[in-house]
N, C-alpha and C positions, 0 to 999 in steps of 0.2 A: 643226568647231571642237572638239567634245567629245573627239575622239581626240587632237588637239594639246594640249588643256588637260590631259587625263589624263597624257600623257607628260611634260609640263612639271612636273606636280605629283608624279609618282610614279616616273618612271624614274631609275635610278642616275645621280648627277651626272657620273661619268666617261663613261658611255654617252651622256648628253645632250651633253656637251662635244664628243665626236667627231661625233655625228650632226648637231649644229647648226653647229659651227665649221668643219668641213671645207668644206661648200659656201659658208658665209659668207666664209671666208678666200679661197677661190678667186674668189668674186664681187668682193671688195674688191681683190684683185690685178688683176682684170680692169679695174676702174675706174682703178686706178693706171696701167695700160698705156696709157690714152688719151694723157696728156701725156708719159709716159716715152717712148713710141714716137715721138711727134712729135719729141722731142729727139734720139733715136737716128737717125731717118731724116734729120732736118734736118742733124745733124752729119756723117753719112756721105755724103749726097747733095748737100748745098749747101755746107757748110763749118763751121768752128769758131765763126764769128760768128753763124751761124744757130742753132747749138746754144745759144750764149750768149743769143741773143734769146728763144728758147723758154723757157730756164731763168729769165731775169729776169721773163718774163711770167707764169710759173707761180704765184708767190705772189699776183699780182693776181687770178688766176682764183679765189682763195679767197673773193672777194666773192660769187661764185655758190655755191660750196660752203657758205659760211656760211648763206645763205638756205635752201638745201636741207636743211642739217643742223638749223637752227632749227625748221623746220616738220616735217621728217621724224622727228627724234629726239623732239621734244615730242609729236607725234601718236602715235608708236609706244609711248612710255612710258605714255600714257593708255590706248592700246589693250590693252597686255599686262596692266595692272592691272584694266581692265574685264573682260577674259577671265577673270582670276582670281576676280572677283566675280560673273561671269555677268550683266553689265550690258549687255544687247543694245541698249538705247536709246542709250547713249553710243557703242557700236560703230557704229551706223548714221549717226552724225553726222560720223565721222572724214573720209571722202574728199571730201564736198562742201565742207567747211570747208577742207581741205588745198588743193583746187584754187583756191579764191578767194584764199587767202593767197599761193599761188605766183604767180598772175597779178599781184597788186598789187605784191609785192616785186620780182618779176623785171623788170617794166616799169621800175621805178625804177633798179635796178642796171644794166639794159641801157642806159638813157638816159645815166646818169652815166658808165658805162664807155666808151661810144662817144665822148662829147663830150670827156672828160678823159683819154683814153688816154695822150697824151704826158706830161701832168703826173703821172699815176700811175707811169709807167715811170721818170721822172726821179728819183722818190723812191728807186729802187733804186741810183742812181749810174750807170745805163747811159748811154752816150754814143756818138757816132759811128755806125758801121754797125750795131752791136748795138742801139742805140736805134731807128734807122730801121726795121730788120727787126722789132723787137719791136712797134712801133706797127702795122705792116701786119698782123702775126699776130693781135694782141690785139683789134683792132677787129672782126675777123670772128668771133672766139671769143665776144665779148659779144653778137653778133647771135643766138646760139643760147641765150641765158639762160633763156627760158621753158621750152624743151624739156628742157635738162639739169636744171633745178631740179625740174620735175615728175617726170622719170624717176627722179632720185635720191631725192627725198623719198618718192615712192610706193613705191619699192623698200624703203626703211626701214620703211614700214608693213607690207609683206609679211614682213619679217624680224621685226618686232614681234609678228606673229601666229605666228611659228615656221615659216613656209613658206620655208625657206632654199634648197632646191634650185631652186624655180621662180624665186626672186629672182636666184640665181646665173645661171640660164639666160638671163634677160632681159638682164643686164649683159654676159654673154658674147657675145650677139648683137651688141650695140653695139661692144664692143671688137674682136671679130674683123673686123667691117666696117671699123673704123678702121685696123687693121693692114693690111688688104688695100688700102684706098683711099689710105693715106698715100704709099707709093712711086709708085703710079700717078699720083696728082694732082700730087705734087711734080714729077715728070718732065714731066707733061702741061702744067703751068703754066710750064715753062721758067724764064726769069729771074724769074718771080713764084712760084717754088717754095715760098716761105714761106707765101704765100696758099693754095697747094694743100694744105699740111699743115693749115691752119686749116679749110678747106672740108671736108676729109676728116673732121675731128673733129666739126664741127657736123652734117654729114650723118648720121653714125652716131648722134649724140644724138637727132636728130629721129626717126629710124626706131625707136630704142629707146623714145622717149616715146609714139609711136603704138601700138606693141605693148602697152605697159604700160596705156595708156588703154583699149584694147580688152579687156584682161584684167579690169579693174575694172568695166567696163560689162556684159560678157557672161559671163565665165567664173568669176569669184570666187564661192565659195559663201557666204561669211560677211561679208566686208567689201566693200561695194559702194557705188556712188553712189546717194544718195537725193535729198535737197534740196541744190542747189548754192547754198550761202549761208554767210555768216560765222556761226559758232555762238559767241555771246558767252560761254556757259557753259564753253567749252573753252579760251578764249584765255589766261586767267591761268595755267592749268596748262601749256599749250603753251609759253608764254614763260618761265615760271619754270624749267622743265626744259630747254627748248630753247636758252635764252640761253647757258647754260654750254657746251653743245655748239657753238653758233654762235661763241662767243668763242674756242674752240679754233681755229676756222678763221680768223677775223678776226685774232686775235693771232698766228697762224702767218704771216699776211701781213705784219704789222708786224715780227715777229721776223726773218723771212727778208729783208725789205726792208732792215732795219738791218744784217744780216750782209753782204748784197751791198754796201751802201754803205761799210761799214767795210773790207771786203776790197779794194774799189776804191781807197779813200782811202789805205790803208796799204800796199797791195801792187800796185796797178795792174791792168791788164786780165788778166794771166795769173792773178792771185789771184782775180779776179772769175770767170773761166772755171772755175777749180778749185772755187771755192765753188759755182758753178752745178751742176757735175757731182756734187759731194758731196751737196748738198741734194736733188738729184733722186734719187740712189741711196738716200739716207736716207728720202726720202718713200716710195719704192717698198717699202723694207724695213719701214717703219712700218705700211704698209697692211694686211699680214696680221694685225698686232696689233689694228688697228682692226676688221678683219673678225671676229676672235675676240670682240671686245667686243660685236659685233652678235649673236653667239650667246648671250652672257651676258645681254643685256638682257631678252629674253622670259622667261628662266628666273627671274631675280631679280624682275622686275616681276610675273609671274603668281603666284609663290610668296609674294611680299610682299602682294599683293592678297588672297590666300587666308589670310594671317596664319600661314604656316608659316615662322617666323623662324629656327628651327634649321637648316632646309633651305636657307634663303637664305644663311646663313653658310657652310655646308658647300659649297654650289655655288660661291660666290664664291672660296673658298680653292682649290678644285680648278682653277678657271679661271685663277687667278693663277699657280699652278704651271705650268699648261699654257702660258700666255702667256710666262713666263720661259724655258721650254724652247724655244719658238718663236723668241724673240728671239736665243737662242744660236745657232740655225741660221744666222742672218745674221751675227751678231757674229764667230763663229769664222773663216769664210772671209775676211771683210773684214780681220781682223787678220792672217791668215796670207798672203793674196794681194792686198794693196791695189793693187799696180800693175796686175794683170789686171782688177780690178773697175773702176778708174778708166779704163782703156783702152776700156771699153765705150762711154764717153761722149766721150772725148778721143782723137783720132788722133795728136796731136803728143806724142811720147814725152818730149821735153824738158820740156814743161809737166807731164806726169804725174809725172815724177821730182821736180819741185819740191814736189809736194803729198802725197807718200806719208806722211811723218811726221805732218803735220797731219790727214790723213784718218784715221789711226789714233787720234789724240787725240780727234777729234770723236766717234768711235764708242766710246770707252772705256767709257762708262756705259750703252750701249744696252740691255743686259739688264734694267735697272731700269725701262725704259719699258713693259715688259709689265705690271708691277704698277701703274704710273701709269695706263695707259689702262683697265685693269680696275677700278681704284679709282674713277676718274671716272665710268665707266659704272655701277658699283654705286650711287653716289649719285644719278645721273640716274634710274636705274630705280626707286628707292624714292621718287622725288619730292623729294629733297633737293638742289635746285638751288643752294642757298647754299654747301655744301661743295664741290660740283663746280666752281662758278664760282670759289671761292677758290683751289682748286688750279691751275686754268688760269691765273688772273691772276698767281699767284705765279711759276709757271714761265715764262710768256711775256711778262709786263709788269713787275710790281712788282720782282722780283729781276733779271730779265734786262736790261731797258732801261738802268738805270744802269750795270750791269756792262759791257755791250757798248759803251757810249759812252765811259766813263772809263778802263777798263783798257787798251785799245789805246793810248791817249795816253801811258800810263806804260810798258807792256811792249812795245808794238809789234804787228806783224801776228799773232804767235803767240797773243795774247790773244783775237783774233777767233775762233780755233779752239777754245780751251779753256773759254770762257765757258759754252757750252751744257752740257757734261758736269759742270761745277762746279755749275751751278744744278740740274741733274737730281738730283744726289746730295743736295742740301739738301731739295728738294721731296719726294723719296722718304721721308725721315725723317718729315716732316710728314704725309704721306699715311698712313703706317703708324699714327701716333698717332690720326688722325681715324677711320680704319676701326675701330681697337680700341675707341674711344669709342662708335661707332655699334653695334658688336656688343654691348657692355655694355648699351646702351639697349634693344636688342631683347630681350636676355635678361631684363631687368627687366620689360618689358611682358608677355613670355611667363609669367613667374612670377606676376604679378598676375592675369592672365586664367586661369591654371591654378587 
């Protein structure tokens, strides 16, 4: 831990960014490949309705992601600041508390998900064969809730400590297994191929969870299981920070559910399929930005805990620039070759051609999302859950929901596609103002302590 702590507190920000972010980005891309590859294999091996089913099921799986993120981000934020303060007593409480919270929340989500699968999918506007296939797929996915939530939240703790390469390796094992098992089980299950895709996913998640558990019991040098119990002293901090991260997942479910619903309402099944493909591609391209934020979190948290505020500001700015450059890596080819990108998910070229212009519109402000995710992570890392939560709520509920409901009734189907970039532009301006205010606050504290 001393070596990790010294690097986080002393290494040049640019070097830290590359060292922490490359494995973190690769690891998060690997996570994204789970559902993305389910969609690709379902679309190619079963048909477009199967791809549509996996796509509409995807936002519902954010219920699991929300729990993992709540517990994982909240715990890793506490961990990184405890490392900065050299607070071993707090570090020793992290994993036992995490396991208890995962078990409690996952059992609730699993039960609700299995019982109300149809009702949840109906919210997306899915109907007919897409709805039927979605139900069959999603029920099996919810059966693996405990395993996926433990594997993901514990992986966030590893990243909070700065152990990015090992965290990436564990996620890669699960994703590679999923990619191998997907086509095998889809074909082996025959007419129940959609169930094969789901079984491949949860099998991979179970194996990853077992490997992760073994690491924290036997191999980890610094963060290990001690007492398996709820630590009341940690709960308020976990929830204050983790809730904003969880809201990003839950609100993404609400956001995408409404987009599917409006696409189906104003454009029919073809628009629903196009929206499914677009959101899956967007989710995959957003994941590297999320991975980069995982690299930022231990840097900001540890330096903030050590009260190195000028370094916090410098590191955050470097990561924002890096995230913007990374976003452009996805934005440029999507704007130049939208037909080829959409064709990865949809084999029917006539449907692809209907969606090219709207696909470009949806991605028009994607580069600002690098700043958005870094900004939210910055506030989470310093323990400012209020600002992080406000930004998430503005982007995904307060501004978005009224716009997505009312604008299509006036403008038509095109509004379903341009609402997201419009809201992202507005929230970007608010984010810049909030970060500037926090920088001034840290400068004032530094001046007083000096």
